[in-house]
C-alpha positions in Angstrom: 0.0 0.0 0.0 1.7 3.2 -1.1 1.5 6.5 0.8 0.1 9.5 -1.1 0.7 13.1 -0.2 -2.4 15.2 -0.1 -2.7 18.9 -0.9 -3.1 19.6 2.8 0.1 17.7 3.6 2.0 19.8 1.0 0.6 23.0 2.5 1.7 22.0 6.0 5.2 21.1 4.8 5.5 24.4 3.0 4.3 26.3 6.1 6.8 24.4 8.3 9.7 25.4 6.0 8.6 29.1 6.1 8.4 28.9 9.9 11.9 27.4 10.2 13.3 30.1 7.8 11.6 32.9 9.8 13.0 31.4 13.0 16.5 31.3 11.5 16.3 34.9 10.3 14.9 35.9 13.7 17.8 34.2 15.4 20.3 36.0 13.3 18.7 39.4 13.9 18.5 38.7 17.7 22.1 37.6 17.8 23.1 40.8 15.9 21.1 43.0 18.2 22.6 41.3 21.3 26.1 41.7 19.9 25.5 45.3 19.1 24.1 45.9 22.6 27.1 44.2 24.2 29.5 46.4 22.1 27.6 49.5 23.2 27.8 48.3 26.8 31.5 47.7 26.6 32.0 51.1 25.0 30.1 52.8 27.8 32.0 50.8 30.4 35.3 51.8 28.9 34.3 55.5 29.0 33.2 55.1 32.6 36.5 53.4 33.5 38.5 56.0 31.6 36.7 58.8 33.5 37.1 57.0 36.8 40.8 56.3 36.1 41.5 59.9 35.3 40.0 61.3 38.5 41.2 58.5 40.9 44.7 58.4 39.4 45.1 62.1 39.5 44.3 62.2 43.2 46.9 59.4 43.8 49.5 61.2 41.8 48.9 64.4 43.8 49.4 62.4 47.0 52.6 60.9 45.6 53.9 64.3 44.7 53.1 65.7 48.1 54.9 62.8 49.8 58.0 63.3 47.6 58.0 67.1 48.5 57.6 66.3 52.2 60.8 64.2 52.0 62.7 67.4 51.1 66.1 66.9 49.5 66.8 63.7 51.4 67.3 60.4 49.5 64.1 58.3 49.2 65.6 55.0 50.2 65.9 55.6 53.9 62.2 56.8 54.0 61.0 53.4 52.6 60.4 50.1 54.3 62.3 47.0 53.3 59.6 46.2 50.7 59.5 49.7 49.3 56.3 50.8 51.1 56.1 54.6 51.4 52.7 55.6 52.8 49.0 54.7 52.8 46.3 56.9 51.4 42.7 56.6 52.8 40.2 57.4 50.1 36.4 57.3 49.9 34.4 54.7 52.0 37.4 53.8 54.0 39.4 52.2 51.2 43.1 52.3 51.7 45.7 52.8 48.9 49.1 51.4 49.6 51.9 53.3 47.8 55.3 51.7 47.0 58.5 53.0 45.5 60.8 50.5 43.8 64.2 51.2 42.4 63.8 51.3 38.6 67.3 52.2 37.6 68.8 48.8 37.3 68.9 48.6 33.5 71.0 50.2 30.7 69.7 53.4 29.2 68.9 52.8 25.5 67.2 56.1 24.6 69.7 58.9 24.0 67.5 62.0 23.3 68.8 65.0 25.2 72.3 63.5 25.8 75.4 65.3 24.6 79.1 65.2 25.0 80.6 62.7 27.5 77.2 61.5 28.7 76.2 60.5 25.1 79.5 58.8 24.5 79.3 56.8 27.8 75.7 55.8 27.1 76.5 54.5 23.6 79.6 52.7 24.8 77.7 50.9 27.6 74.9 49.8 25.3 77.4 48.5 22.8 79.1 46.5 25.6 75.8 45.1 26.6 74.9 44.1 23.1 78.2 42.4 22.5 77.8 40.3 25.7 74.1 39.6 25.7 73.2 39.7 22.0 69.5 38.6 21.7 68.9 39.1 25.4 69.8 42.8 25.3 66.1 43.8 25.4 65.8 42.3 28.9 68.3 44.8 30.3 67.4 48.2 28.8 65.2 51.1 29.8 64.0 54.2 28.1 64.0 56.8 30.9 66.3 58.1 33.5 70.0 58.9 33.8 72.9 57.0 32.2 74.1 55.8 35.6 72.7 52.5 36.8 71.7 51.6 40.4 74.5 49.5 41.9 72.1 47.8 44.4 69.6 46.3 41.9 71.4 46.1 38.5 71.7 42.5 37.3 75.2 41.2 36.8 75.1 41.6 32.9 74.3 45.3 33.4 77.1 45.8 35.9 79.5 44.2 33.5 78.4 46.3 30.6 78.8 49.5 32.7 82.1 48.6 34.3 83.7 47.1 31.1 83.1 50.5 29.4 85.8 51.8 31.8 88.0 48.9 32.8 89.6 46.0 31.1 88.2 42.4 31.4 90.4 41.4 34.4 89.6 44.6 36.3 86.0 44.3 35.4 85.8 40.7 36.7 87.4 41.7 40.0 85.1 44.7 40.6 81.9 42.9 39.6 82.8 40.1 42.0 83.3 42.5 44.9 80.0 44.3 44.2 78.0 41.1 44.0 79.5 39.8 47.3 79.0 43.1 49.1 75.4 43.7 48.1 74.5 40.2 49.1 75.3 41.2 52.7 74.1 44.9 52.8 72.9 47.9 50.8 75.9 49.6 49.2 76.2 53.3 50.0 78.9 55.7 48.9 81.3 54.8 51.7 80.9 51.1 51.0 81.4 51.7 47.2 84.8 53.4 48.0 85.8 50.4 50.1 84.8 48.1 47.2 87.0 50.0 44.8 89.9 49.5 47.2 89.2 45.8 47.7 89.1 45.2 43.9 92.3 47.2 43.3 90.5 49.5 40.9 92.9 52.0 39.3 92.5 55.4 40.9 92.3 57.2 37.6 89.1 55.3 36.7 87.3 55.7 40.0 85.6 59.1 39.3 84.1 57.9 36.1 82.9 54.6 37.7 81.5 56.6 40.7 79.4 58.6 38.2 78.1 55.5 36.5 77.3 53.4 39.6 74.6 55.2 41.5 74.1 54.4 45.2 71.1 56.8 45.3 68.7 56.0 42.5 66.6 58.8 40.9 64.4 56.7 38.8 61.6 54.9 40.7 58.7 52.6 39.8 55.7 53.9 41.8 52.9 51.3 42.6 49.6 52.4 44.2 47.6 49.3 45.2 44.0 49.7 46.5 43.1 47.6 49.5 39.4 47.1 49.7 37.6 47.7 53.0 36.1 44.6 54.7 32.4 43.9 54.3 32.1 45.5 50.9 29.6 43.8 48.5 29.9 42.9 45.7 33.6 42.0 46.2 36.1 43.7 43.8 36.7 41.9 40.5 40.5 42.1 40.8 43.3 44.1 42.5 43.1 47.8 41.7 46.6 49.0 40.9 48.0 52.2 39.3 51.6 52.8 38.6 54.2 54.6 36.7 57.8 56.0 36.7 58.9 58.9 38.8 62.1 60.9 38.4 63.2 62.1 41.8 66.6 63.9 42.1 67.6 64.3 45.7 70.8 64.8 47.6 74.0 63.9 45.7 71.9 62.2 43.0 70.5 65.6 41.9 73.9 66.4 40.4 74.0 63.2 38.3 73.8 63.1 34.6 70.1 63.1 34.0 68.6 64.0 30.6 65.0 64.3 31.9 65.8 66.5 35.0 66.8 69.3 32.6 63.3 69.5 31.1 62.0 71.3 34.2 59.0 69.0 34.6 56.1 70.3 36.7 55.7 66.8 38.0 58.0 64.1 39.2 55.9 61.5 37.4 57.1 60.5 33.9 54.4 58.0 33.2 51.1 56.7 34.8 48.8 53.9 33.8 46.2 51.5 35.1 47.8 48.2 36.2 44.7 46.6 37.6 44.2 42.9 37.2 41.5 42.0 34.8 38.7 39.7 35.9 
């Protein structure tokens, strides 16, 4: 017995096909509308975050500037705790912002704009020494801001070697690097300790003034980190750690007389850069 399609069956099949097609079109339209709404929501959220970032970060920067000024012409290092903590800032609704200063002068300067004369020659020579020794790893040991001098207390060994070998021969360089690495493993190197290191390494006296200028015991380039600590009992909980940060150029004490291309620009602010470092959810 064979099955036969009636006219009503044909009409029902045609109607079903139309319904399925309309459902598919509706699905595409709805998906497009939802995607467009999501994009608009993200755009609005970015604008709100940008506005919030501008005002919050400006307040934090002003607090950082005020703290730097309150320190007078004294080196920043002694005013910091062992982990670099400088001060706390209490903002709205009892939220606390912890501000840290970290030595950011441990790399070789690779941006030479504003340098002239001996400063330029030294900067070029040091970078060339680094490139010869480290080749493809050079990028790990360079920075774009601050003075030619590197911070003796945080510079990695390849950076120390690049700086010292621009002044001394290989044997003298090895001796001085060894003394520095041993000394700073025990204590922070200050100017008096550096002079003792030169003596222990039998560094030629004629080279000591140049090395002293290149091995800073008082850094002027600092990484500033402002991290918000949420008050207890806040709901909903924060989506991630709120952090702002940037570079600050702070010339104090003897370091103010160092070779610093940025200090000569008469900045109205100590801050060179500032950005949102918050963790994304």
